C-alpha positions in Angstrom: -34.0 106.3 -66.3 -30.3 105.7 -65.8 -27.8 108.1 -67.9 -26.5 106.1 -70.7 -22.7 104.8 -70.9 -20.5 107.3 -72.4 -22.9 110.2 -72.3 -21.1 113.3 -71.7 -23.0 116.7 -71.2 -22.2 120.4 -70.7 -24.4 123.5 -71.4 -24.3 127.3 -71.7 -26.8 130.2 -72.0 -27.4 133.0 -74.3 -27.9 135.7 -71.6 -29.3 138.4 -74.0 -32.1 135.9 -75.0 -33.4 135.3 -71.6 -31.1 132.9 -70.6 -32.0 130.4 -73.4 -30.2 127.3 -72.6 -28.1 125.0 -75.0 -27.3 121.6 -73.8 -24.2 119.8 -75.8 -24.1 116.0 -75.8 -21.7 113.7 -76.8 -22.8 110.3 -76.8 -22.4 106.4 -78.4 -26.1 106.3 -78.8 -28.2 109.1 -79.6 -31.5 107.5 -79.4 -30.6 106.3 -75.8 -29.3 109.9 -74.9 -32.7 111.3 -76.3 -34.7 108.9 -74.1 -32.8 109.8 -71.1 -33.1 113.7 -71.5 -36.6 113.5 -72.1 -37.3 111.6 -69.1 -34.9 113.8 -67.0 -36.1 117.1 -68.1 -39.9 116.2 -68.7 -40.4 116.8 -72.2 -41.5 114.6 -75.1 -40.4 115.2 -78.8 -41.5 113.5 -82.1 -37.9 113.0 -83.3 -37.8 109.5 -84.9 -35.3 107.3 -83.8 -32.5 106.8 -86.4 -29.3 104.7 -86.2 -27.7 106.3 -89.1 -27.5 109.9 -87.8 -24.2 111.4 -86.7 -26.0 114.2 -84.9 -29.3 115.7 -83.8 -30.8 118.9 -82.8 -34.0 118.8 -80.3 -35.6 122.2 -79.4 -38.2 122.4 -76.6 -40.6 125.3 -76.4 -39.3 126.3 -72.8 -36.3 127.7 -74.1 -33.9 124.8 -74.3 -32.4 123.2 -77.2 -30.3 120.2 -77.2 -27.4 119.3 -79.4 -26.6 115.5 -79.7 -23.5 114.2 -81.4 -21.8 110.9 -81.6 -18.5 110.6 -79.6 -16.7 109.6 -82.7 -15.3 112.5 -84.1 -17.8 114.4 -85.8 -17.4 116.2 -89.0 -17.3 120.1 -89.0 -20.3 120.1 -91.2 -22.5 118.1 -88.8 -21.6 120.5 -86.0 -22.5 123.4 -88.1 -25.6 121.9 -89.2 -26.8 120.9 -85.8 -25.7 124.4 -84.3 -27.9 126.1 -86.9 -31.0 124.4 -85.9 -30.2 125.6 -82.3 -29.8 129.1 -83.4 -33.2 129.0 -85.6 -34.9 127.7 -82.8 -33.7 130.2 -80.5 -34.4 133.2 -82.9 -37.9 131.8 -83.2 -38.6 131.2 -79.7 -37.5 134.7 -78.9 -39.3 136.3 -81.8 -35.9 137.8 -83.3 -35.5 138.8 -86.8 -33.0 136.7 -88.8 -30.4 139.5 -89.1 -27.3 138.2 -90.9 -24.7 139.2 -88.7 -26.8 138.2 -85.6 -27.2 134.8 -86.8 -23.6 134.5 -88.1 -22.2 135.6 -84.4 -24.6 133.3 -82.6 -24.1 130.3 -85.0 -20.1 130.8 -84.7 -20.3 130.9 -81.1 -22.3 127.9 -80.8 -20.0 125.9 -83.0 -17.0 127.2 -80.9 -18.6 125.8 -77.6 -19.5 122.4 -79.2 -15.7 122.0 -80.6 -14.2 123.1 -77.3 -16.3 120.9 -75.6 -15.1 118.1 -77.8 -11.6 118.9 -77.4 -12.0 118.8 -73.6 -13.4 115.4 -73.8 -10.7 114.2 -75.9 -8.0 115.6 -74.0 -9.4 113.9 -70.9 -10.1 110.6 -72.6 -6.5 110.8 -74.1 -4.3 112.6 -71.6 -3.1 115.5 -73.7 -1.3 112.6 -75.7 1.3 112.2 -72.8 1.0 110.0 -70.0 3.6 109.6 -67.1 4.2 106.5 -65.2 3.2 106.5 -61.4 6.9 107.1 -60.5 7.3 110.0 -62.7 4.5 111.3 -61.1 5.8 110.8 -57.5 9.2 112.2 -58.5 7.7 115.4 -59.9 5.6 116.0 -56.7 8.4 115.4 -54.3 10.4 117.9 -56.4 7.7 120.7 -56.1 7.4 119.9 -52.5 11.2 120.2 -51.7 10.9 123.6 -53.9 8.4 125.1 -51.9 9.9 124.1 -48.6 13.1 125.7 -49.6 11.4 128.8 -50.8 9.4 129.1 -47.3 13.0 128.5 -45.5 14.7 131.0 -47.5 12.0 133.5 -47.3 12.0 133.2 -43.5 16.0 133.6 -43.5 15.9 137.0 -45.4 12.6 138.5 -43.7 14.7 140.3 -41.2 16.7 142.0 -43.8 14.4 142.3 -46.8 10.8 141.6 -46.2 9.7 142.7 -49.6 11.9 140.3 -51.4 10.7 137.6 -48.9 7.1 138.3 -49.8 8.2 138.3 -53.5 9.3 134.4 -53.2 
């Protein structure tokens, strides 16, 4: 099955929990992305299709969880809600007791990883809010190249008298 359009994915693992894998997915169509990852990763889930959901967490018995969120800006509550499902599944999978501090730490870490990925996607999509023209990029590159060439020339000129200063350039 082909990867759905506008399906962006990253992941991380919890090393202390036997490398429990968490996959973070932002998509325009959660149902298509669920079908795609089920076919790709070889698992089935009984998650019913729902066009109205903003997020979904799917946990698999092999030590993997998937957080799927809509590309449209998800609200903090949805991110925290889906992250909670991941932490709960991980603790149950590993047979770990639900300790307040351990849950809070791992929940906060998971939420932060999701938010960081969304920020990265938005920056890539919107170019950090600033776009330079092709001509401006060419001028910038030319200035950088000239500056580097000048530094090399200057370093070679002062090498005989002050090698330490030449290396510092």
